[in-house]
N, CA, C and O of each residue as an XYZ file, in Angstrom:
752
protein
N       0.945     -1.266     -0.157
C      -0.095     -0.065     -0.328
C       1.306      1.004     -0.026
O       1.481      1.690     -1.033
N       1.938      1.203      0.650
C       3.069      2.495      0.683
C       3.677      2.792     -0.582
O       4.089      3.920     -0.854
N       3.743      1.847     -1.339
C       4.258      1.816     -2.623
C       3.076      2.253     -3.512
O       3.582      2.837     -4.470
N       1.963      2.242     -3.614
C       0.842      2.710     -4.058
C       0.728      4.430     -3.970
O       0.577      5.257     -4.869
N       0.849      4.569     -2.681
C       0.739      6.071     -2.117
C       2.112      6.839     -2.998
O       2.015      7.672     -3.899
N       3.266      6.305     -2.459
C       4.328      6.807     -3.249
C       4.057      7.302     -4.791
O       3.997      8.460     -5.205
N       3.920      6.138     -5.473
C       3.609      6.279     -6.713
C       2.661      7.345     -6.952
O       3.050      8.152     -7.796
N       1.494      7.581     -6.432
C       0.282      8.349     -6.425
C       0.855      9.617     -6.144
O       0.517     10.588     -6.821
N       1.775      9.735     -5.126
C       2.297     11.191     -4.737
C       3.506     11.556     -5.984
O       3.893     12.723     -6.057
N       3.931     10.777     -6.704
C       4.977     11.160     -7.304
C       4.039     11.657     -8.844
O       4.410     12.531     -9.627
N       2.918     10.916     -8.949
C       2.314     11.283    -10.253
C       1.716     12.515    -10.155
O       1.664     13.289    -11.111
N       1.149     12.816     -8.803
C       0.933     14.297     -8.705
C       1.442     15.138     -9.062
O       1.079     15.941     -9.922
N       2.902     15.086     -8.129
C       3.754     16.089     -8.387
C       4.390     16.524     -9.938
O       4.761     17.615    -10.369
N       4.340     15.193    -10.549
C       4.959     15.217    -11.962
C       3.916     15.971    -12.808
O       4.175     16.718    -13.752
N       2.426     15.593    -12.221
C       1.417     16.217    -13.139
C       1.256     17.768    -12.896
O       1.106     18.587    -13.804
N       1.300     18.015    -11.762
C       1.811     19.775    -11.172
C       2.615     20.517    -12.192
O       2.361     21.448    -12.956
N       3.866     19.655    -11.897
C       5.025     20.323    -12.899
C       4.835     20.808    -14.254
O       5.107     21.888    -14.781
N       4.074     19.291    -14.870
C       3.870     19.315    -16.512
C       3.112     20.240    -16.427
O       3.679     21.232    -16.883
N       1.942     20.510    -16.025
C       0.921     21.883    -16.148
C       1.303     22.813    -15.563
O       0.348     23.584    -15.464
N       2.316     23.287    -15.016
C       3.240     24.575    -14.548
C       3.052     25.664    -15.909
O       3.358     25.359    -17.062
N       2.488     26.969    -15.492
C       2.393     27.997    -16.026
C       3.993     28.346    -16.730
O       5.048     28.336    -16.096
N       3.828     28.660    -18.255
C       5.354     29.195    -18.529
C       4.801     30.163    -18.983
O       3.595     30.238    -19.215
N       5.979     31.391    -19.243
C       5.758     32.541    -19.568
C       5.893     32.746    -21.013
O       6.867     32.300    -21.619
N       4.805     33.508    -21.684
C       4.600     33.519    -23.092
C       5.799     35.096    -23.307
O       6.308     35.946    -22.576
N       5.775     34.777    -24.625
C       7.039     36.188    -25.288
C       6.771     37.234    -24.951
O       5.627     37.660    -25.106
N       7.666     37.910    -24.433
C       7.206     39.270    -23.900
C       6.745     39.862    -25.131
O       6.865     39.165    -26.139
N       6.155     41.207    -25.268
C       5.266     41.883    -26.378
C       7.191     42.429    -27.150
O       8.278     42.601    -26.599
N       6.759     42.516    -28.492
C       7.490     43.318    -29.211
C       7.338     44.406    -29.340
O       6.526     44.666    -30.228
N       7.869     45.459    -28.715
C       7.418     46.844    -28.952
C       8.744     47.716    -29.595
O       8.870     48.935    -29.478
N       9.750     46.767    -30.337
C      10.636     47.635    -30.657
C      10.482     48.566    -31.677
O      11.304     49.481    -31.638
N       9.691     48.599    -32.556
C       9.063     49.484    -33.619
C       9.151     50.554    -32.761
O       9.883     51.538    -32.870
N       8.300     50.276    -31.842
C       7.256     51.628    -31.187
C       8.555     52.358    -30.077
O       8.432     53.540    -29.755
N       9.648     51.607    -29.610
C      10.745     52.321    -29.013
C      11.688     52.890    -30.301
O      12.132     54.037    -30.250
N      11.858     52.346    -31.016
C      12.645     52.887    -32.140
C      12.346     54.105    -32.393
O      13.118     55.064    -32.408
N      10.720     54.086    -32.689
C      10.535     55.354    -33.209
C      10.375     56.677    -31.991
O      10.403     57.888    -32.207
N      10.249     56.144    -31.022
C      10.218     57.171    -29.732
C      11.832     57.691    -29.857
O      12.038     58.882    -30.090
N      12.744     56.932    -29.724
C      14.144     57.108    -29.866
C      14.328     58.307    -30.665
O      14.794     59.354    -30.216
N      13.882     58.092    -32.070
C      14.065     58.968    -33.081
C      13.332     60.167    -33.124
O      13.503     61.052    -33.963
N      12.347     60.188    -32.025
C      11.643     61.681    -31.611
C      12.506     62.325    -30.371
O      12.636     63.548    -30.311
N      13.061     61.508    -29.432
C      13.900     62.002    -28.346
C      15.185     62.276    -28.919
O      15.887     62.878    -28.106
N      15.652     62.101    -29.813
C      17.014     62.669    -30.291
C      16.597     63.952    -31.333
O      17.483     64.559    -31.935
N      15.304     64.266    -31.468
C      15.143     65.467    -32.092
C      14.176     66.494    -31.178
O      13.758     67.562    -31.625
N      13.870     65.966    -29.729
C      13.465     66.945    -28.928
C      14.399     68.411    -28.710
O      15.620     68.544    -28.784
N      13.165     69.609    -28.370
C      13.913     70.341    -28.485
C      14.326     70.993    -26.804
O      14.958     72.009    -26.514
N      13.709     69.990    -25.937
C      13.714     70.497    -24.467
C      13.901     69.353    -23.960
O      13.693     68.310    -24.581
N      14.400     69.424    -22.532
C      14.515     68.427    -21.709
C      13.059     68.072    -21.254
O      12.916     66.852    -21.187
N      12.076     68.693    -20.963
C      10.814     68.607    -20.812
C       9.848     67.735    -22.087
O       8.842     67.047    -21.911
N      10.326     67.949    -22.954
C       9.906     67.380    -24.373
C      10.394     65.684    -24.173
O       9.607     64.738    -24.201
N      11.916     65.583    -23.966
C      12.491     64.362    -23.896
C      11.918     63.746    -23.108
O      11.523     62.639    -23.474
N      11.572     64.268    -21.440
C      11.171     63.389    -20.453
C       9.957     62.714    -20.918
O       9.809     61.501    -20.763
N       8.835     63.674    -21.644
C       7.462     62.874    -21.779
C       7.804     61.845    -22.822
O       7.135     60.812    -22.861
N       8.850     62.051    -23.720
C       8.804     60.928    -24.737
C       9.700     59.424    -24.056
O       9.480     58.268    -24.417
N      10.558     59.793    -23.172
C      11.152     58.638    -22.560
C      10.366     58.112    -21.566
O      10.738     57.019    -21.139
N       8.854     58.852    -20.825
C       8.068     58.228    -20.244
C       7.010     57.139    -20.703
O       6.393     56.350    -19.988
N       6.955     57.309    -22.184
C       6.369     56.578    -23.447
C       7.389     55.382    -23.500
O       6.937     54.280    -23.811
N       8.373     55.478    -23.295
C       9.170     54.288    -23.607
C       9.000     53.314    -22.431
O       8.735     52.117    -22.546
N       9.198     54.021    -21.229
C       8.718     53.062    -20.047
C       7.432     52.661    -19.837
O       7.141     51.937    -18.885
N       6.454     53.146    -20.804
C       5.637     52.234    -20.703
C       5.249     51.079    -21.810
O       4.127     50.576    -21.885
N       6.274     50.769    -22.589
C       6.611     49.553    -23.297
C       7.328     48.731    -22.539
O       6.973     47.559    -22.409
N       8.584     49.282    -21.850
C       9.374     48.427    -21.548
C       8.802     47.631    -20.265
O       9.267     46.599    -19.781
N       7.629     48.399    -19.817
C       7.371     47.631    -18.241
C       5.775     47.088    -18.690
O       4.788     47.093    -17.954
N       5.834     46.686    -19.930
C       4.563     45.952    -20.329
C       4.870     44.601    -20.298
O       5.776     44.242    -21.050
N       4.317     43.748    -19.588
C       5.409     42.266    -19.137
C       4.385     41.588    -20.032
O       3.360     42.125    -20.455
N       4.790     40.326    -20.273
C       4.270     39.235    -21.329
C       2.714     38.652    -20.328
O       1.753     38.366    -21.041
N       2.598     38.563    -19.454
C       1.175     38.612    -18.908
C       1.081     38.668    -17.612
O       2.070     38.908    -16.919
N      -0.515     38.384    -16.939
C      -0.623     38.829    -16.179
C       0.307     38.769    -14.768
O       0.734     39.673    -14.050
N       0.415     37.473    -14.702
C       1.529     36.911    -13.615
C       2.781     37.610    -13.725
O       3.260     38.131    -12.718
N       3.225     37.663    -14.570
C       4.727     38.585    -14.545
C       4.345     40.272    -14.698
O       5.214     41.079    -14.368
N       3.260     40.677    -15.114
C       3.128     41.960    -14.795
C       2.890     42.360    -12.965
O       3.313     43.387    -12.432
N       2.156     41.306    -12.300
C       2.357     41.370    -11.154
C       3.343     41.308    -10.634
O       3.840     42.166     -9.904
N       3.865     40.073    -10.991
C       5.731     40.338    -10.098
C       6.334     41.592    -10.404
O       6.903     42.148     -9.465
N       6.333     42.199    -11.591
C       7.099     43.340    -11.980
C       6.511     44.574    -11.171
O       7.300     45.283    -10.546
N       5.171     44.850    -11.161
C       4.727     45.660    -10.323
C       4.767     45.844     -8.585
O       4.792     46.872     -7.909
N       4.762     44.640     -8.249
C       4.796     44.366     -6.888
C       6.646     44.736     -6.935
O       7.017     45.675     -6.230
N       7.538     44.096     -7.633
C       8.914     44.414     -7.189
C       9.129     45.862     -7.293
O       9.719     46.396     -6.354
N       8.660     46.745     -8.502
C       8.823     48.063     -8.332
C       8.291     48.939     -7.261
O       8.881     49.917     -6.801
N       7.058     48.479     -6.885
C       6.407     48.930     -5.622
C       7.368     49.029     -4.411
O       7.803     50.009     -3.806
N       7.599     47.417     -4.220
C       8.956     47.251     -3.380
C      10.011     48.080     -3.209
O      10.397     48.544     -2.136
N      10.548     48.288     -4.461
C      11.733     48.835     -4.280
C      11.285     50.434     -4.063
O      11.889     51.147     -3.262
N      10.292     50.863     -4.770
C      10.080     52.382     -4.234
C      10.065     52.690     -2.651
O      10.691     53.591     -2.092
N       8.988     51.495     -1.901
C       9.155     51.883     -0.626
C      10.580     51.519      0.162
O      10.488     51.699      1.376
N      12.147     50.943     -0.390
C      13.047     50.792     -0.187
C      13.093     49.160      0.733
O      13.874     48.787      1.609
N      11.769     48.369      0.018
C      12.022     47.271      0.834
C      12.556     46.384     -0.402
O      11.932     45.718     -1.228
N      14.034     46.632     -0.220
C      15.248     46.173     -1.509
C      15.043     44.508     -1.535
O      14.972     43.944     -2.627
N      14.954     43.776     -0.335
C      15.008     42.412     -0.232
C      13.747     41.721     -0.821
O      13.702     40.645     -1.419
N      12.778     42.537     -0.534
C      11.563     42.119     -0.865
C      11.043     42.426     -2.151
O      10.111     41.755     -2.597
N      11.648     43.571     -2.943
C      11.940     44.052     -4.289
C      12.923     42.623     -5.038
O      12.720     42.212     -6.180
N      13.590     42.258     -4.432
C      14.745     41.191     -5.079
C      14.058     39.856     -5.355
O      14.131     39.194     -6.390
N      13.271     39.537     -4.062
C      12.649     38.494     -4.269
C      11.434     38.194     -5.310
O      11.307     37.145     -5.943
N      10.720     39.119     -5.354
C       9.790     39.586     -6.538
C      10.516     39.401     -7.976
O      10.060     38.707     -8.885
N      11.647     40.095     -8.023
C      12.380     40.278     -9.372
C      12.973     39.050     -9.293
O      13.157     38.672    -10.450
N      13.237     38.502     -8.766
C      13.868     37.400     -8.981
C      13.254     36.070     -9.312
O      13.882     35.181     -9.887
N      11.500     35.923     -8.775
C      10.762     35.170     -9.507
C      10.560     35.400    -11.047
O      10.633     34.485    -11.867
N      10.303     36.684    -11.352
C       9.995     37.285    -12.797
C      11.070     36.955    -13.390
O      10.945     36.725    -14.593
N      12.533     36.810    -12.754
C      13.356     36.772    -14.181
C      13.574     34.891    -14.268
O      14.109     34.265    -15.184
N      12.995     34.370    -13.063
C      13.122     32.854    -13.339
C      11.728     32.514    -14.087
O      11.773     31.755    -15.055
N      10.659     32.980    -13.724
C       9.399     32.943    -14.612
C       9.847     33.217    -16.151
O      10.000     32.301    -16.959
N      10.026     34.513    -16.438
C      10.478     34.995    -17.702
C      11.782     35.646    -18.326
O      12.011     36.813    -18.643
N      12.620     34.414    -18.402
C      14.198     34.694    -18.612
C      14.256     35.446    -19.822
O      15.410     35.715    -20.154
N      13.326     35.885    -20.612
C      13.233     36.551    -22.064
C      12.764     37.796    -21.912
O      12.644     38.340    -23.010
N      12.455     38.460    -21.035
C      12.105     39.488    -20.597
C      12.986     40.689    -19.817
O      13.369     40.710    -18.647
N      13.167     41.677    -20.883
C      14.611     42.094    -20.636
C      14.253     43.306    -19.343
O      15.232     43.836    -18.817
N      13.047     43.654    -18.932
C      12.744     44.813    -17.598
C      12.802     44.021    -16.720
O      12.628     44.559    -15.626
N      13.070     42.331    -16.647
C      12.860     41.851    -15.389
C      14.541     42.012    -14.767
O      14.985     42.268    -13.648
N      15.005     41.804    -15.729
C      16.644     42.018    -15.834
C      16.935     43.400    -15.336
O      17.753     43.609    -14.439
N      16.207     44.393    -15.973
C      16.639     45.938    -15.532
C      16.173     46.272    -14.161
O      16.808     46.963    -13.365
N      15.019     45.729    -13.951
C      14.375     45.983    -12.692
C      15.623     45.627    -11.459
O      16.178     46.359    -10.639
N      15.743     44.289    -11.739
C      16.317     43.619    -10.731
C      18.077     44.325    -10.687
O      18.745     44.309     -9.653
N      18.522     44.833    -11.851
C      19.540     45.584    -11.748
C      19.365     46.778    -10.995
O      20.328     47.261    -10.400
N      18.367     47.247    -10.962
C      18.327     48.781    -10.306
C      18.218     48.221     -8.856
O      18.843     48.876     -8.022
N      17.609     47.238     -8.446
C      17.404     47.033     -6.999
C      18.941     46.632     -6.272
O      19.281     46.907     -5.121
N      19.693     45.948     -7.247
C      21.055     45.725     -6.659
C      21.918     46.730     -6.853
O      22.908     46.661     -6.124
N      21.878     47.679     -7.619
C      22.288     48.844     -7.827
C      22.463     49.849     -6.426
O      23.436     50.392     -5.905
N      20.936     49.794     -6.095
C      20.857     50.498     -4.725
C      21.404     49.571     -3.559
O      21.739     50.002     -2.455
N      21.445     48.423     -3.897
C      21.862     47.860     -2.412
C      23.680     47.708     -2.928
O      24.286     46.647     -2.775
N      24.224     48.757     -3.434
C      25.614     48.619     -3.958
C      26.107     47.388     -4.271
O      27.262     47.108     -3.950
N      25.349     46.535     -4.903
C      26.070     45.179     -5.435
C      26.227     45.635     -7.078
O      25.306     45.340     -7.840
N      27.137     46.188     -7.471
C      27.097     46.816     -8.656
C      27.363     45.451     -9.765
O      26.909     45.313    -10.901
N      28.114     44.684     -9.111
C      28.784     43.482    -10.019
C      27.139     42.206    -10.434
O      27.012     41.474    -11.415
N      26.306     42.374     -9.425
C      25.126     41.740     -9.815
C      24.397     42.835    -10.882
O      23.917     42.461    -11.952
N      24.387     44.065    -10.487
C      23.456     44.815    -11.367
C      24.151     44.530    -12.432
O      23.482     43.836    -13.197
N      25.492     44.822    -12.931
C      26.022     44.533    -14.190
C      25.716     43.430    -15.127
O      25.610     43.456    -16.353
N      25.576     42.292    -14.144
C      25.429     40.993    -14.830
C      23.649     41.060    -15.525
O      23.147     40.602    -16.552
N      23.299     41.577    -14.786
C      21.904     41.663    -15.266
C      21.294     42.773    -16.403
O      20.258     42.597    -17.043
N      22.185     43.955    -16.499
C      22.184     44.840    -16.926
C      22.526     44.275    -18.491
O      21.757     44.391    -19.445
N      23.913     43.612    -18.526
C      24.380     43.178    -19.642
C      22.939     42.187    -20.139
O      22.537     42.437    -21.275
N      22.359     41.371    -19.546
C      21.553     40.389    -19.631
C      20.429     41.231    -20.459
O      20.206     40.899    -21.623
N      19.880     42.073    -20.003
C      18.734     42.976    -20.509
C      19.385     43.653    -21.905
O      18.747     43.780    -22.950
N      20.346     43.933    -21.770
C      21.024     44.992    -23.317
C      20.922     43.767    -24.272
O      20.499     44.055    -25.392
N      21.208     42.527    -24.067
C      21.407     41.563    -25.127
C      19.899     41.069    -25.396
O      19.666     40.501    -26.463
N      19.002     41.242    -24.581
C      17.641     41.402    -24.925
C      16.835     42.339    -25.502
O      15.697     42.120    -25.917
N      17.376     43.311    -25.531
C      16.685     44.604    -25.819
C      17.869     45.615    -25.834
O      18.088     46.464    -24.970
N      18.719     45.345    -27.152
C      19.948     46.723    -27.469
C      19.465     47.871    -26.973
O      19.928     48.473    -26.004
N      18.443     48.216    -27.692
C      18.262     49.879    -27.586
C      17.605     50.333    -25.882
O      16.890     51.330    -25.787
N      17.917     49.559    -24.733
C      16.908     49.792    -23.711
C      17.985     50.895    -23.247
O      19.123     50.598    -22.882
N      17.521     52.098    -23.303
C      18.401     53.120    -23.059
C      18.474     53.098    -21.287
O      19.303     53.795    -20.701
N      17.750     52.440    -20.734
C      17.684     52.835    -19.031
C      18.785     51.794    -18.621
O      19.489     51.863    -17.614
N      18.809     50.740    -19.658
C      19.547     49.827    -19.000
C      21.055     50.194    -19.402
O      21.966     50.071    -18.583
N      21.256     50.625    -20.632
C      22.573     51.049    -21.133
C      23.173     52.337    -19.902
O      24.333     52.426    -19.500
N      22.104     53.156    -19.532
C      22.789     54.343    -18.671
C      22.992     53.575    -17.224
O      23.837     53.989    -16.430
N      22.299     52.615    -16.977
C      22.358     51.569    -15.561
C      23.862     50.859    -15.472
O      24.670     50.705    -14.556
N      23.832     50.478    -16.988
C      25.351     49.758    -16.857
C      26.403     50.623    -16.741
O      27.399     50.210    -16.147
N      26.397     52.080    -17.317
C      27.569     52.824    -17.435
C      27.578     53.202    -15.724
O      28.675     53.172    -15.165
N      26.214     53.592    -14.822
C      26.568     53.567    -13.509
C      26.982     52.785    -12.649
O      27.518     53.159    -11.606
N      26.742     51.294    -13.052
C      27.120     50.262    -12.405
C      28.598     50.068    -12.728
O      29.337     49.501    -11.924
N      28.977     50.472    -13.741
C      30.396     50.174    -14.301
C      30.962     51.630    -13.246
O      31.511     51.135    -12.261
N      30.976     52.326    -13.206
C      31.709     53.701    -11.942
C      31.354     53.302    -11.009
O      32.192     53.601    -10.158
N      30.261     52.551    -10.416
C      30.513     52.242     -8.924
C      31.703     51.028     -8.534
O      32.214     50.863     -7.426
N      31.973     50.249     -9.775
C      32.936     49.347     -9.641
C      34.491     50.189    -10.249
O      35.493     49.484    -10.371
N      34.560     51.482    -10.547
C      35.430     52.230    -10.492
C      36.050     51.816    -11.980
O      37.271     51.930    -12.083
N      35.387     51.395    -13.023
C      35.809     51.066    -14.701
C      35.274     52.226    -15.259
O      34.200     52.279    -15.859
N      36.278     53.448    -14.988
C      35.721     54.521    -15.606
C      35.804     54.723    -17.116
O      35.035     55.553    -17.600
N      36.471     54.202    -17.755
C      36.331     54.133    -19.080
C      35.650     53.323    -19.700
O      35.203     53.532    -20.828
N      35.461     52.145    -18.947
C      33.944     51.387    -19.738
C      32.742     52.175    -19.438
O      31.797     52.161    -20.228
N      32.704     52.963    -18.197
C      31.571     53.694    -17.773
C      31.294     54.557    -18.763
O      30.127     54.745    -19.108
N      32.107     55.053    -19.221
C      32.297     56.306    -20.361
C      31.924     55.944    -21.216
O      30.950     56.566    -21.640
N      32.335     54.906    -21.933
C      31.672     54.355    -23.222
C      30.523     53.870    -23.427
O      29.924     53.831    -24.502
N      30.057     53.346    -22.039
C      28.428     52.846    -21.700
C      27.709     54.070    -22.128
O      26.920     54.087    -23.072
N      27.974     54.961    -21.490
C      26.995     56.230    -21.338
C      26.954     56.966    -22.270
O      26.027     57.770    -22.376
N      28.151     56.865    -23.372
C      28.364     57.407    -24.579
C      26.988     56.789    -25.870
O      26.312     57.366    -26.722
N      27.094     55.472    -25.434
C      25.948     54.677    -26.121
C      24.774     54.940    -25.917
O      23.934     55.197    -26.779
N      24.562     54.880    -24.314
C      22.930     55.585    -24.285
C      22.819     56.894    -24.685
O      21.758     57.277    -25.177
N      24.007     57.844    -24.514
C      23.576     59.244    -24.937
C      23.349     59.303    -26.587
O      22.751     60.180    -27.212
N      23.848     58.393    -26.984
C      23.745     58.625    -28.781
C      22.213     58.190    -28.732
O      21.568     58.692    -29.652
N      21.556     57.458    -27.964
C      20.108     57.055    -28.091
C      19.099     57.820    -27.432
O      17.921     57.525    -27.636
N      19.434     58.877    -26.575
C      19.024     59.685    -26.079
C      19.500     61.042    -25.149
O      19.415     61.125    -23.924
N      20.044     62.119    -26.121
C      20.994     62.685    -25.445
C      20.434     63.603    -24.373
O      21.118     64.565    -24.024
N      19.324     63.400    -23.857
C      18.749     64.178    -22.768
C      18.503     63.573    -21.398
O      17.744     64.023    -20.540
N      19.349     62.353    -21.311
C      19.500     61.828    -20.002
C      20.065     62.893    -19.172
O      20.707     63.875    -19.545
N      19.687     62.508    -17.850
C      19.941     63.594    -16.619
C      21.636     62.888    -16.312
O      22.401     63.432    -15.516
N      21.932     61.895    -16.922
C      23.421     61.365    -16.699
C      24.265     61.618    -17.372
O      25.317     60.983    -17.299
N      24.112     62.515    -18.158
C      24.723     63.504    -19.131
C      25.584     64.099    -18.218
O      26.775     63.978    -18.502
N      25.299     64.750    -17.130
C      26.117     65.718    -16.398
C      27.577     64.956    -15.827
O      28.594     65.484    -15.376
N      27.321     63.838    -15.990
C      28.611     62.989    -15.630
C      29.743     63.035    -16.666
O      30.888     62.607    -16.518
N      29.232     63.610    -17.698
C      30.470     63.306    -18.903
C      30.989     65.219    -18.683
O      32.067     65.682    -19.056
N      30.026     65.891    -18.094
C      30.363     67.278    -18.184
C      31.738     68.047    -17.336
O      31.926     67.527    -16.236
N      32.461     68.896    -17.589
C      33.923     69.201    -17.033
C      33.333     69.000    -15.570
O      32.256     69.420    -15.146
N      34.245     68.296    -14.937
C      34.094     67.989    -13.307
C      33.526     67.111    -13.275
O      33.735     66.586    -12.182
N      32.513     66.252    -14.140
C      32.091     65.299    -13.470
C      32.579     63.750    -13.600
O      33.566     63.439    -14.267
N      31.987     63.061    -13.074
C      32.869     61.959    -12.679
C      33.166     61.068    -13.756
O      34.033     60.214    -13.567
N      32.477     61.147    -15.047
C      32.907     60.813    -16.367
C      33.580     61.611    -17.043
O      33.823     61.043    -18.108
N      34.213     63.042    -17.026
C      34.439     63.804    -17.627
C      35.438     63.186    -18.478
O      36.089     62.244    -18.028
N      35.668     63.685    -19.874
C      36.829     63.417    -20.740
C      37.909     63.753    -20.390
O      38.078     64.960    -20.217
N      39.124     62.755    -20.139
C      40.520     63.408    -20.134
C      40.629     64.580    -21.319
O      40.174     64.837    -22.433
N      41.526     65.103    -20.334
C      41.969     66.707    -21.395
C      43.594     66.003    -21.620
O      44.174     65.040    -21.118
N      43.976     67.102    -22.711
C      45.063     66.383    -23.203
C      46.369     67.642    -22.565
O      46.317     68.846    -22.817
N      47.199     67.125    -21.923
C      48.589     67.780    -21.599
C      48.876     68.405    -22.351
O      48.871     67.927    -23.485
N      49.301     69.864    -22.164
C      50.002     71.026    -23.087
C      51.325     70.500    -22.914
O      52.285     71.055    -23.448
């Protein structure tokens, strides 16, 4: 009788895992984001650029399904409340469930950046950029993480890539004279 109970228990576990929900493909908003990038490059003011950037965020934070959207939203709310470990838990679940959704990695990187775990943030930012090469926030986050790791030249290059896509990023001040990523001058 015990063998039968054990076999039934295994069958239930197998059936449950076989029916486990999988994450659908993330919505492809690349054309819309590319169009917004073209607009932000032509923006005449920082306030105009901010409006366009906010539209990009609407696309980036459009998760693949209801479950992934709930995980993303809870993770972001917890981050905003400075419950960084709670946010990390939500975003870990999101990345495990939806490993092909760039924003899951980007948001988890942001949490790790706030925790000053720049190496973990960099790993996630690289994953986000691989999935979404024009993810401006991930590119600028990569620059900030590299700066946190004191890899100044790499940070400068990463921020330059982000600024080519959106010249209005607030991080641009890092490259101004006196900024942490100021271009080195030539000795006379």
